[in-house]
C-alpha positions in Angstrom: 0.0 -0.1 0.0 2.8 2.5 0.9 4.5 1.9 -2.5 1.2 2.6 -4.3 0.5 5.8 -2.5 4.2 7.0 -2.9 3.8 6.3 -6.8 0.5 8.3 -6.8 2.3 11.3 -5.2 5.1 11.0 -7.7 2.7 10.8 -10.6 1.3 14.2 -9.7 4.5 15.8 -10.5 4.8 14.1 -14.0 3.6 16.0 -17.0 1.5 14.3 -19.8 3.3 14.2 -23.1 3.1 17.5 -24.8 2.9 17.9 -28.5 3.2 21.6 -28.3 5.3 22.9 -31.0 6.2 25.9 -33.4 7.6 26.0 -36.8 11.0 27.4 -37.9 12.2 28.5 -34.4 15.7 29.2 -35.6 14.7 31.0 -38.8 16.6 28.7 -41.1 13.8 28.3 -43.6 12.9 31.3 -45.9 11.8 32.3 -49.4 14.1 33.0 -51.1 16.2 30.1 -49.6 19.5 32.0 -50.1 20.1 35.1 -48.1 23.2 37.2 -48.5 24.1 39.0 -45.2 20.5 40.4 -44.5 17.0 40.6 -45.9 14.4 43.1 -44.8 10.9 41.8 -44.5 8.0 44.1 -44.0 4.5 43.6 -42.4 2.4 41.0 -44.3 5.5 39.1 -45.7 5.3 35.4 -46.0 8.9 34.8 -46.4 9.6 33.2 -43.1 7.5 29.8 -42.8 5.8 29.6 -39.5 5.9 33.3 -38.8 4.3 36.5 -40.0 5.5 40.0 -39.8 2.5 42.0 -38.2 3.9 45.5 -38.2 6.9 47.6 -39.2 9.7 45.5 -40.6 12.5 43.2 -39.5 15.9 41.9 -40.8 16.4 38.2 -41.5 20.2 38.1 -40.7 22.4 35.5 -42.4 26.2 36.0 -42.7 26.2 39.5 -41.4 26.7 38.3 -37.8 27.1 35.1 -36.1 23.8 33.4 -35.2 23.1 31.7 -31.9 21.8 28.4 -33.5 22.4 27.5 -37.2 23.1 30.2 -39.6 20.4 32.7 -39.2 18.7 35.0 -36.7 16.3 38.0 -36.6 16.8 41.7 -36.0 13.5 42.9 -34.7 14.2 46.4 -36.0 14.9 46.6 -39.8 14.5 50.2 -40.8 11.8 50.7 -38.1 10.4 48.7 -35.1 9.0 45.4 -36.1 6.5 42.7 -34.7 6.6 39.0 -35.6 4.2 36.4 -34.4 4.2 32.6 -34.6 1.7 29.9 -33.5 2.5 27.4 -30.8 0.4 24.4 -31.9 -1.2 21.7 -29.6 -1.1 23.6 -26.3 -3.4 22.4 -23.4 -5.8 25.2 -22.2 -4.9 26.2 -18.6 -1.4 24.7 -18.6 1.7 26.8 -18.2 4.4 26.7 -21.0 8.1 27.9 -21.1 9.3 29.7 -24.1 13.1 29.9 -24.2 14.9 32.0 -26.9 18.2 33.4 -27.4 18.7 37.3 -27.3 21.4 39.7 -28.3 21.8 43.3 -29.2 22.6 44.5 -32.6 26.1 45.9 -31.8 25.8 48.7 -34.3 23.8 51.8 -33.6 21.8 53.2 -30.7 20.1 52.7 -28.4 22.7 50.7 -26.3 19.9 48.8 -24.5 17.6 47.0 -26.9 14.2 46.2 -25.4 11.6 43.7 -26.7 8.2 42.6 -25.5 7.1 39.0 -25.6 3.3 38.1 -25.3 1.2 35.0 -25.5 -2.5 34.8 -24.3 -2.9 37.1 -21.2 0.8 37.1 -20.4 3.6 39.4 -21.5 7.0 40.6 -20.4 9.8 42.9 -21.5 13.4 41.6 -22.2 16.6 43.6 -22.9 20.2 43.2 -24.0 22.9 45.8 -24.1 25.2 46.2 -27.1 28.2 47.0 -24.9 31.0 44.4 -25.5 29.2 42.7 -28.3 30.5 42.4 -31.8 29.4 41.0 -35.2 31.5 37.8 -34.6 30.8 37.6 -30.8 27.1 38.7 -30.2 26.9 37.9 -26.6 23.8 35.8 -27.0 22.0 34.9 -23.7 18.9 32.5 -23.2 15.8 34.3 -22.0 12.8 32.6 -20.4 9.2 33.7 -20.9 6.3 31.7 -19.3 2.6 31.8 -20.4 -0.7 30.1 -19.4 -2.3 28.7 -22.6 -5.8 30.1 -23.3 -6.2 28.3 -26.7 -5.2 25.1 -28.3 -3.1 26.9 -30.8 -1.6 29.9 -29.0 -0.2 33.0 -30.8 3.2 34.0 -29.5 4.5 37.5 -30.3 7.8 39.3 -30.3 7.8 43.1 -30.6 10.6 45.7 -30.7 10.0 48.3 -28.0 12.6 50.9 -28.6 14.9 52.3 -31.4 14.0 52.5 -35.0 17.0 50.3 -36.5 19.8 48.2 -35.1 17.5 46.5 -32.6 17.4 43.3 -30.6 18.3 40.1 -32.2 16.5 36.8 -31.5 17.2 33.1 -32.4 16.5 29.5 -31.4 12.9 30.0 -30.1 11.6 26.8 -28.5 8.7 25.8 -26.2 8.2 23.2 -23.4 5.4 22.4 -21.0 6.0 23.0 -17.5 5.7 19.9 -15.0 2.8 20.0 -12.5 4.6 20.7 -9.0 4.2 18.1 -6.2 1.3 19.1 -3.9 2.6 21.2 -0.8 1.3 18.3 1.4 3.4 15.6 -0.3 6.4 15.7 2.0 4.2 15.4 5.1 2.4 12.5 3.4 5.6 10.7 2.7 7.0 11.2 6.1 3.8 9.8 7.6 4.0 6.8 5.4 7.5 6.1 6.5 6.5 6.5 10.3 3.7 4.1 9.7 6.0 1.4 8.0 8.5 1.7 11.0 5.7 1.3 13.5 4.4 -1.9 11.8 7.9 -3.3 11.7 8.3 -2.7 15.5 4.9 -4.4 16.3 5.3 -7.4 14.2 5.9 -10.7 16.2 9.3 -12.4 16.1 9.7 -14.7 13.2 10.2 -18.4 14.5 11.7 -20.8 12.1 11.1 -24.5 12.2 14.0 -26.7 12.0 14.0 -30.5 11.4 10.4 -30.5 12.4 11.0 -28.9 15.9 10.1 -25.4 16.9 
């Protein structure tokens, strides 16, 4: 019995298999397939499979600087502030998801601190990176974490440039994962009680008498 209860408690912290996914998180796919240095994409462009530019414009960056993952990344400010969105498919309504993405600052041009806003459902947060110390060959990429609670089976995820007009924040390697359900707050007490009960039963158990050669 003790083992079954313990297993049930552990099971509460295990997440069901999540099929949540997004398309082209490292921006490696595009039309045209070949990009020399940079390609400016404006609102309404369908050049990035899985993504849509919803306002302003962005730069799809190829060889101009070193990407975080693969060979491409995005500058969220082309000649003006841009906004891009993607769909996270197969989310579970009411569950919390973690979006991790790599972020850096375009090392060329003001402002020094590049700020973006990430949003999904009712959740949003600002993120920033400073261009100080960065270069085209060493962008100082850092992994950021944004969490949201899903409000739809297919959840819209948006990245928006907040400041500056050009030379903005760079993003790359966008990925999503389902947060596990935490253990109940009472779980440690329950486990402690089970351990104490097992110890008490062992103490109360009668001594084991073995029969040897038919004699007790």
